[in-house]
C-alpha positions in Angstrom: -5.8 33.9 -22.9 -3.9 34.0 -19.6 -0.3 32.7 -19.6 -1.1 30.0 -17.0 -3.9 28.6 -19.0 -1.4 28.6 -22.1 0.9 26.7 -20.0 -1.5 24.3 -18.9 -2.6 23.5 -22.6 1.1 23.2 -23.5 1.7 20.8 -20.6 -1.4 18.7 -21.6 -0.1 18.5 -25.2 3.2 17.3 -24.1 1.7 14.7 -21.9 -0.5 13.4 -24.8 2.6 12.7 -26.7 3.6 9.6 -24.6 6.9 8.3 -24.7 8.2 11.3 -27.1 7.2 13.7 -24.0 9.3 11.5 -21.6 12.1 9.8 -23.5 13.1 6.1 -22.3 16.5 7.1 -21.2 15.0 9.5 -18.9 12.6 7.0 -17.6 15.6 4.7 -16.9 17.4 7.6 -15.2 14.4 8.2 -12.9 14.4 4.6 -11.9 17.9 4.9 -10.8 16.7 6.9 -7.8 15.2 3.7 -6.5 18.6 2.2 -5.6 19.1 4.9 -2.9 15.6 4.0 -1.3 16.0 0.2 -1.5 19.6 0.5 0.2 18.2 2.6 2.8 15.2 0.1 3.5 17.2 -3.1 3.3 20.6 -2.5 4.9 19.2 -1.9 8.3 16.7 -4.6 8.0 19.4 -7.3 7.0 22.5 -6.1 9.0 21.6 -3.6 11.8 20.4 -6.2 14.4 23.3 -8.6 13.8 25.7 -5.6 13.8 24.6 -4.6 17.2 24.6 -8.1 18.8 27.7 -9.5 17.1 30.0 -6.5 16.4 29.0 -4.3 19.3 28.1 -6.8 21.9 24.5 -5.4 22.6 21.9 -7.8 23.9 19.3 -8.7 21.3 16.2 -7.4 23.1 17.9 -4.1 23.8 19.2 -3.9 20.2 15.9 -4.7 18.9 14.2 -1.9 20.8 16.8 0.7 19.8 16.0 -0.2 16.2 12.3 -0.7 16.4 11.2 2.5 18.2 12.8 5.1 16.1 11.6 3.1 12.9 8.0 3.0 14.2 7.7 6.5 15.7 10.2 8.7 13.4 9.6 6.6 10.2 6.0 7.2 10.2 6.0 10.8 11.4 8.6 11.9 9.1 6.8 10.1 6.1 3.6 11.8 6.8 5.4 15.4 7.4 7.5 15.0 4.3 4.4 13.9 2.3 2.2 16.8 3.4 5.0 19.4 3.1 5.8 18.4 -0.4 2.2 18.7 -1.5 1.7 22.1 0.2 4.9 23.6 -1.0 4.5 22.1 -4.6 3.7 25.6 -6.1 6.9 27.1 -4.6 9.2 24.2 -4.5 9.4 21.5 -7.1 9.0 18.1 -5.5 12.3 16.7 -7.3 14.1 19.5 -5.0 13.6 17.1 -2.0 15.7 14.7 -3.8 18.6 16.9 -3.3 17.9 17.3 0.4 18.0 13.5 0.5 21.2 13.4 -1.5 22.9 15.8 0.9 21.7 13.9 3.9 22.2 10.4 3.1 25.9 10.0 3.4 25.9 11.7 6.8 23.0 9.4 8.0 24.6 6.2 6.7 28.0 6.7 8.1 26.8 7.9 11.5 24.7 4.8 11.8 27.6 2.4 11.8 30.3 4.6 13.5 29.3 3.9 16.9 31.5 5.1 19.7 33.0 2.7 22.4 30.9 2.9 25.4 28.6 0.6 27.4 25.7 -1.4 26.0 23.1 1.1 26.9 25.2 3.8 25.6 25.7 2.1 22.3 21.9 1.3 22.0 21.2 5.0 22.8 23.6 6.1 20.1 22.1 3.8 17.5 18.5 4.9 18.5 19.5 8.4 17.9 21.4 7.8 14.7 18.6 5.7 13.4 16.2 8.4 14.0 18.2 10.9 11.9 18.5 8.0 9.3 14.7 7.6 9.1 14.2 11.3 8.6 16.6 11.3 5.7 14.9 8.2 4.5 11.6 10.1 4.3 13.2 13.0 2.4 14.5 10.8 -0.4 11.7 8.2 -0.6 8.4 9.9 -0.2 8.8 12.6 -2.8 10.6 10.2 -5.2 7.5 8.0 -5.2 5.1 10.9 -5.7 7.2 12.1 -8.6 6.2 8.9 -10.6 2.6 10.1 -10.9 3.8 13.5 -12.4 6.1 12.3 -15.0 3.1 11.4 -17.4 -0.6 11.1 -17.3 -0.4 8.4 -19.7 -1.5 5.0 -18.1 0.8 2.8 -20.3 3.7 5.1 -20.0 3.3 5.0 -16.3 3.5 1.4 -16.3 6.8 1.6 -18.2 8.2 4.0 -15.7 7.3 1.7 -12.9 8.9 -1.2 -14.5 12.1 0.8 -14.8 11.7 1.5 -11.0 11.3 -2.2 -10.5 14.6 -3.0 -12.4 16.5 -0.6 -10.1 14.7 -2.0 -7.0 16.5 -5.2 -7.9 19.7 -3.5 -8.3 19.3 -1.8 -4.8 18.3 -5.2 -3.1 21.5 -6.7 -4.7 23.7 -4.0 -3.2 21.9 -4.3 0.1 21.5 -7.9 0.4 24.3 -9.3 -1.8 27.2 -6.9 -2.2 27.0 -5.5 1.4 27.1 -8.7 3.4 30.0 -10.0 0.9 31.8 -6.9 1.5 31.5 -7.3 5.2 32.9 -10.9 5.0 35.9 -9.7 3.1 36.7 -6.9 5.4 36.8 -9.2 8.5 33.2 -9.0 9.8 33.9 -6.7 12.7 32.8 -3.1 13.5 35.5 -1.6 11.0 33.9 -3.8 8.2 30.6 -2.0 8.8 32.2 1.3 8.9 34.0 0.8 5.6 30.8 -0.5 4.1 28.9 2.7 5.2 31.4 4.9 3.3 30.8 2.9 0.2 27.1 3.1 0.5 27.4 6.9 1.4 28.8 7.4 -2.2 26.2 5.2 -3.9 23.0 6.8 -2.5 23.6 10.5 -3.5 24.7 9.7 -6.9 21.5 7.7 -7.6 19.5 10.5 -6.2 21.2 13.2 -8.3 20.6 11.2 -11.3 16.9 10.9 -10.7 16.7 14.6 -9.7 17.9 15.6 -13.3 15.7 12.9 -14.9 12.6 14.3 -13.1 13.1 17.9 -14.3 10.0 17.5 -16.6 7.9 16.7 -13.6 8.5 20.1 -12.0 8.3 22.1 -15.3 4.9 20.7 -16.6 3.0 18.5 -14.2 3.5 20.8 -11.2 1.5 23.5 -13.1 -1.4 21.0 -13.7 -1.8 19.7 -10.2 -4.5 21.3 -7.8 -3.5 22.2 -4.2 -4.3 19.8 -1.5 -7.9 19.9 -0.5 -7.3 19.7 3.2 -4.7 21.5 5.4 -4.8 18.9 8.1 -4.1 15.2 8.4 -7.5 13.5 7.4 -7.8 11.2 10.7 -11.3 10.3 10.0 -10.6 9.3 6.5 -7.8 7.2 7.7 -9.9 5.4 10.3 -12.6 4.9 7.6 -10.1 3.2 5.4 -8.9 0.9 8.0 -12.5 0.0 8.8 -13.4 -0.7 5.1 -13.9 -4.5 5.0 -12.0 -5.2 1.8 -8.9 -3.2 2.8 -8.9 -4.3 6.4 -8.9 -8.1 5.6 -6.3 -7.5 2.9 -4.2 -5.2 5.1 -4.2 -7.7 8.0 -3.1 -10.5 5.9 -0.2 -8.5 4.5 0.8 -7.3 7.8 1.3 -10.9 9.1 3.3 -11.6 5.9 5.5 -8.7 6.5 6.1 -9.6 10.1 7.1 -13.1 9.0 9.3 -12.1 6.2 10.9 -9.4 8.5 11.8 -12.2 11.0 13.2 -14.2 8.3 15.2 -11.4 6.8 16.8 -10.3 10.1 17.6 -13.7 11.4 19.1 -15.1 8.3 22.6 -14.4 9.2 21.9 -16.0 12.7 20.5 -19.0 11.0 23.5 -19.4 8.7 26.1 -18.8 11.5 24.7 -21.0 14.2 22.3 -23.5 12.9 24.2 -24.3 9.7 27.8 -23.6 11.4 29.0 -21.8 8.5 32.2 -19.6 8.8 31.3 -17.4 5.9 27.7 -16.3 6.8 27.9 -12.9 5.0 29.0 -14.6 1.7 26.1 -17.1 2.0 23.5 -14.4 2.8 25.0 -12.4 -0.4 24.6 -15.6 -2.6 21.0 -16.5 -1.2 19.9 -12.8 -1.7 21.2 -12.8 -5.3 19.4 -16.1 -6.1 16.1 -15.0 -4.3 16.2 -11.6 -6.2 16.8 -13.1 -9.6 13.7 -15.5 -9.0 11.5 -12.6 -7.8 11.9 -10.8 -11.1 11.7 -14.0 -13.3 8.7 -15.2 -11.5 6.3 -12.2 -11.9 5.1 -13.2 -15.3 4.3 -16.5 -13.9 2.2 -15.2 -11.2 0.5 -12.9 -13.6 -0.6 -15.9 -15.5 -1.7 -17.8 -12.5 -3.8 -14.7 -11.1 -5.7 -14.4 -14.7 -6.8 -18.0 -14.2 -7.4 -18.3 -10.3 -8.1 -14.8 -9.5 -6.0 -12.6 -7.3 -7.2 -13.6 -3.9 -6.8 -17.3 -4.7 -3.3 -16.6 -6.1 -2.3 -14.7 -3.0 -3.4 -17.6 -0.8 -1.7 -20.1 -3.0 1.7 -18.1 -2.9 1.4 -17.6 0.8 1.0 -21.3 1.5 3.9 -22.0 -1.0 6.0 -19.3 1.1 5.0 -21.1 4.5 6.1 -24.4 3.0 9.4 -23.1 2.0 10.0 -21.3 5.6 9.2 -24.4 7.3 11.5 -26.5 5.2 14.7 -24.5 5.7 16.1 -26.5 8.4 15.8 -29.9 6.8 17.4 -28.0 3.6 20.3 -26.7 5.5 21.3 -30.3 6.7 21.2 -31.5 3.2 24.0 -29.2 2.1 24.4 -25.7 0.4 22.7 -26.8 -2.8 19.7 -27.5 -1.0 19.9 -23.9 0.5 20.3 -22.4 -2.9 17.4 -24.3 -4.3 15.2 -23.0 -1.3 16.5 -19.6 -2.0 15.1 -19.8 -5.5 11.9 -21.1 -4.2 11.6 -18.3 -1.6 12.0 -15.8 -4.4 9.2 -17.3 -6.5 6.8 -17.7 -3.5 7.7 -14.1 -2.2 7.1 -12.6 -5.7 3.6 -13.8 -5.7 2.1 -12.7 -2.6 3.9 -9.2 -2.9 2.7 -8.8 -6.4 -0.9 -9.8 -5.6 -0.9 -7.5 -2.6 0.0 -4.5 -4.4 -2.3 -5.4 -7.5 -5.3 -5.9 -5.0 -4.7 -2.6 -3.4 -4.8 -0.7 -6.5 -8.3 -2.5 -7.3 -9.6 -1.0 -4.2 -9.1 2.6 -5.4 -12.6 2.6 -7.0 -14.0 4.0 -3.7 -11.9 7.3 -3.9 -9.4 6.4 -1.3 -6.6 5.0 -3.7 -4.0 7.6 -2.2 -5.1 6.9 1.3 -4.9 3.3 0.9 -1.4 3.4 -0.6 0.1 5.6 2.1 -1.4 3.2 4.8 0.0 0.1 2.8 3.6 1.8 2.8 3.3 2.7 6.6 2.3 -1.0 7.3 5.3 -2.2 5.3 7.7 -0.3 7.8 5.7 -1.3 10.8 5.6 -5.1 9.9 8.9 -5.5 8.6 10.4 -3.7 11.6 8.2 -5.4 14.1 9.3 -9.0 12.8 12.7 -8.0 12.0 14.0 -6.2 15.1 11.6 -6.4 18.1 10.4 -9.7 17.8 13.7 -11.5 16.7 15.5 -9.5 19.3 12.9 -10.6 22.0 13.1 -14.2 20.8 16.8 -14.4 21.0 17.1 -13.0 24.2 14.2 -15.1 25.8 16.0 -18.2 24.5 19.3 -17.3 25.8 21.4 -15.7 23.1 24.5 -14.4 24.5 26.0 -11.2 22.6 29.2 -11.2 24.6 30.0 -14.8 23.4 28.9 -13.8 19.9 31.4 -10.8 20.1 34.0 -13.2 21.3 33.3 -15.8 18.3 32.1 -18.3 20.6 29.2 -20.9 19.9 25.9 -20.4 21.2 23.9 -22.6 23.6 21.5 -25.1 22.0 18.6 -23.1 23.5 19.7 -20.0 21.8 20.1 -21.7 18.5 16.4 -23.1 18.8 15.4 -19.3 19.2 17.2 -18.7 15.8 15.4 -21.4 14.3 12.0 -20.2 15.5 12.8 -16.8 14.2 13.9 -17.9 10.8 11.6 -20.8 10.0 8.8 -21.6 12.4 7.6 -18.0 13.0 7.4 -16.9 9.4 5.7 -20.4 8.4 3.0 -19.8 11.1 2.4 -16.3 10.2 2.0 -17.0 6.6 -0.5 -19.8 7.5 -2.6 -17.3 9.5 -2.4 -14.8 6.6 -3.7 -17.3 4.2 -6.4 -18.3 6.7 -7.5 -14.5 7.0 -8.0 -14.2 3.2 -9.6 -17.7 2.8 -11.9 -17.1 5.7 -13.1 -13.5 5.5 -11.8 -12.5 2.1 -14.5 -14.4 0.1 -17.1 -12.9 2.3 -15.9 -9.3 1.7 -15.6 -10.1 -2.0 -11.8 -9.5 -2.4 -11.0 -10.4 -6.0 
């Protein structure tokens, strides 16, 4: 019997042992790697636009374009390139080796992004665009192979669920670091450019540590599963398959609804600091963002069993619509809540987490249900790319254009002066009205076309 056949059978026997083959401690250690991925995703989404307008003095439309273009172009191209390369080189280079490349590059990418030299507005925007392009390349190195490794750690469906549950736990940790710790840290450090630079140094230490831990935890994937995997069937990007997936009625309806949701939530995420600063007139906006994110993150986790039970009773499509309408109601009520006091804001933060948990969970679950036509991997890659496009389109380009259109003045923001009422109206539209209307549109798409296309 050939040695590679023996190795394959040994690998299969090891996988059959379930949790004994991949101990719980190593499952948790693998999950730690998600901290870096979540930090890299959420820190720019939450802070980079505000950093450029209020710390660097760049006008919002220019700042939004400087962020959006690199993320749209380089983000998608780098994801695709790293994904294809990690597949084709799998027999030569273990996929977990890409995590080391991410660990090496992440400190430089994080530090360079916020250490912007003193120059003109256009010069600052150009620097951020270049640094963010590098940032997106490193993001692809650490995120795409990391997700692919999850499918190589075990062939047991139940154990894979447990592994992904650990990833979810550390997703929450990453959200807390990016959305709660980071803004509070900036507030403590004074809120200027030096505060962002100091934060980048802290994050530059956290990210590689999480990736190195995941690298060692994923050793089994490179030793056993890599020998069992088949090489990719195609050596080129399947453009026709991608177009066919986009044209598939059930997937296109679901993807369209989710895209609108992502654009709206991206708008709300990026404009939250502006809303707290200029509409609520808080002098501690970063601290409040940290508290709101902490509350929302906690309720996102706690609400998941609730949405699972609702979905079993109503069906996934109906549950998606209900949670989306709930999210629209919460988004529309932020202005009234703000004038009632902080207690109302915190209540709405909890409601935001509950509603967000519903449509996010249902979206991922419904995509997995579409895999019966043989395009599961392609659907997943398009879904991830749409996440980047939608969140960035709403969170940088649209918010930047709206703020500029309504007269937001970055020089006044840099000097700590109040904005004109028209500019504050633009903030409210970005944070409240825009996300609410987009959520209503998403619910309408699923209600009108989802039933016809038999989306569950």
